[in-house]
C-alpha atoms as an extended CHARMM CRD file, in Angstrom:
* protein
*
        55  EXT
         1         1  MET       CA            136.5240000000      109.4740000000       93.6920000000  PROA      1               0.0000000000
         2         2  LYS       CA            136.3180000000      110.5020000000       90.0310000000  PROA      2               0.0000000000
         3         3  ASN       CA            135.3740000000      106.9670000000       89.0860000000  PROA      3               0.0000000000
         4         4  ILE       CA            132.4560000000      107.0410000000       91.5210000000  PROA      4               0.0000000000
         5         5  LEU       CA            131.2480000000      110.3840000000       90.1540000000  PROA      5               0.0000000000
         6         6  ASN       CA            131.3480000000      109.0750000000       86.5870000000  PROA      6               0.0000000000
         7         7  THR       CA            129.4210000000      105.9680000000       87.5980000000  PROA      7               0.0000000000
         8         8  ILE       CA            126.7880000000      107.9650000000       89.4880000000  PROA      8               0.0000000000
         9         9  CYS       CA            126.2920000000      110.4050000000       86.6030000000  PROA      9               0.0000000000
        10        10  SER       CA            125.9390000000      107.5450000000       84.1260000000  PROA      10              0.0000000000
        11        11  ALA       CA            123.4420000000      105.7990000000       86.3950000000  PROA      11              0.0000000000
        12        12  ILE       CA            121.3470000000      108.9630000000       86.7530000000  PROA      12              0.0000000000
        13        13  ALA       CA            121.2670000000      109.4830000000       82.9870000000  PROA      13              0.0000000000
        14        14  LEU       CA            120.3540000000      105.8570000000       82.3040000000  PROA      14              0.0000000000
        15        15  GLY       CA            117.7760000000      105.7540000000       85.0920000000  PROA      15              0.0000000000
        16        16  THR       CA            115.9550000000      108.8680000000       83.9900000000  PROA      16              0.0000000000
        17        17  GLY       CA            115.8610000000      107.6590000000       80.3960000000  PROA      17              0.0000000000
        18        18  VAL       CA            114.4410000000      104.2840000000       81.3990000000  PROA      18              0.0000000000
        19        19  ALA       CA            111.9460000000      105.9680000000       83.7280000000  PROA      19              0.0000000000
        20        20  VAL       CA            110.6370000000      108.1300000000       80.8880000000  PROA      20              0.0000000000
        21        21  ILE       CA            110.1980000000      105.1170000000       78.6190000000  PROA      21              0.0000000000
        22        22  VAL       CA            108.4340000000      103.0170000000       81.2700000000  PROA      22              0.0000000000
        23        23  LEU       CA            106.1780000000      105.8200000000       82.4750000000  PROA      23              0.0000000000
        24        24  ASN       CA            105.2940000000      106.6620000000       78.8790000000  PROA      24              0.0000000000
        25        25  ILE       CA            104.3050000000      103.0480000000       78.2030000000  PROA      25              0.0000000000
        26        26  LEU       CA            102.1020000000      103.1250000000       81.3140000000  PROA      26              0.0000000000
        27        27  ASN       CA            100.5220000000      106.3970000000       80.1090000000  PROA      27              0.0000000000
        28        28  SER       CA            101.1990000000      108.1140000000       83.4240000000  PROA      28              0.0000000000
        29        29  LEU       CA            103.5960000000      110.7820000000       82.2060000000  PROA      29              0.0000000000
        30        30  ASN       CA            102.9030000000      114.0710000000       80.4830000000  PROA      30              0.0000000000
        31        31  ILE       CA            105.2990000000      115.8240000000       78.1320000000  PROA      31              0.0000000000
        32        32  LYS       CA            106.4230000000      118.4530000000       80.6320000000  PROA      32              0.0000000000
        33        33  GLU       CA            107.4520000000      115.8400000000       83.2030000000  PROA      33              0.0000000000
        34        34  ALA       CA            109.2110000000      113.7750000000       80.5450000000  PROA      34              0.0000000000
        35        35  ILE       CA            111.2580000000      116.7570000000       79.4060000000  PROA      35              0.0000000000
        36        36  ILE       CA            112.2220000000      117.5700000000       83.0020000000  PROA      36              0.0000000000
        37        37  LEU       CA            113.3800000000      114.0000000000       83.6290000000  PROA      37              0.0000000000
        38        38  LEU       CA            115.3590000000      113.9000000000       80.3880000000  PROA      38              0.0000000000
        39        39  ALA       CA            116.9210000000      117.2830000000       81.2040000000  PROA      39              0.0000000000
        40        40  ILE       CA            118.1260000000      115.8870000000       84.5350000000  PROA      40              0.0000000000
        41        41  GLY       CA            119.7520000000      113.0190000000       82.6560000000  PROA      41              0.0000000000
        42        42  VAL       CA            121.4290000000      115.3530000000       80.1740000000  PROA      42              0.0000000000
        43        43  ALA       CA            122.6770000000      117.5340000000       83.0360000000  PROA      43              0.0000000000
        44        44  ALA       CA            124.2170000000      114.4670000000       84.6790000000  PROA      44              0.0000000000
        45        45  LEU       CA            125.9910000000      113.5960000000       81.4260000000  PROA      45              0.0000000000
        46        46  GLY       CA            127.2070000000      117.1930000000       81.2200000000  PROA      46              0.0000000000
        47        47  LEU       CA            128.6920000000      116.9560000000       84.7110000000  PROA      47              0.0000000000
        48        48  LYS       CA            130.3920000000      113.7090000000       83.7140000000  PROA      48              0.0000000000
        49        49  GLY       CA            131.8540000000      115.3700000000       80.6250000000  PROA      49              0.0000000000
        50        50  LEU       CA            133.0770000000      118.3800000000       82.5790000000  PROA      50              0.0000000000
        51        51  ASP       CA            134.8070000000      116.1090000000       85.0600000000  PROA      51              0.0000000000
        52        52  ARG       CA            136.6850000000      114.4580000000       82.1790000000  PROA      52              0.0000000000
        53        53  VAL       CA            137.8280000000      117.8240000000       80.8170000000  PROA      53              0.0000000000
        54        54  ARG       CA            139.2060000000      118.7550000000       84.2310000000  PROA      54              0.0000000000
        55        55  GLU       CA            141.5390000000      115.7430000000       84.2460000000  PROA      55              0.0000000000
C-alpha cells in the first residue's frame, strides 16, 4: 500500500510539472494557474516525504 502511495504522489508531481511546461509552451496558462498546479505537485511530494518519515 505504501508503494502505491509513493508511486501516485510521484506521478502527480511529475504530471503537474509537465502540464505546466506544455501549457506554457502553448501560451494557454497564466501565472496564477501555473503556481496552483506546481503547488499541487509540491504538496504531493510533501505527502510522499511524510509517508517515508512514518516508516
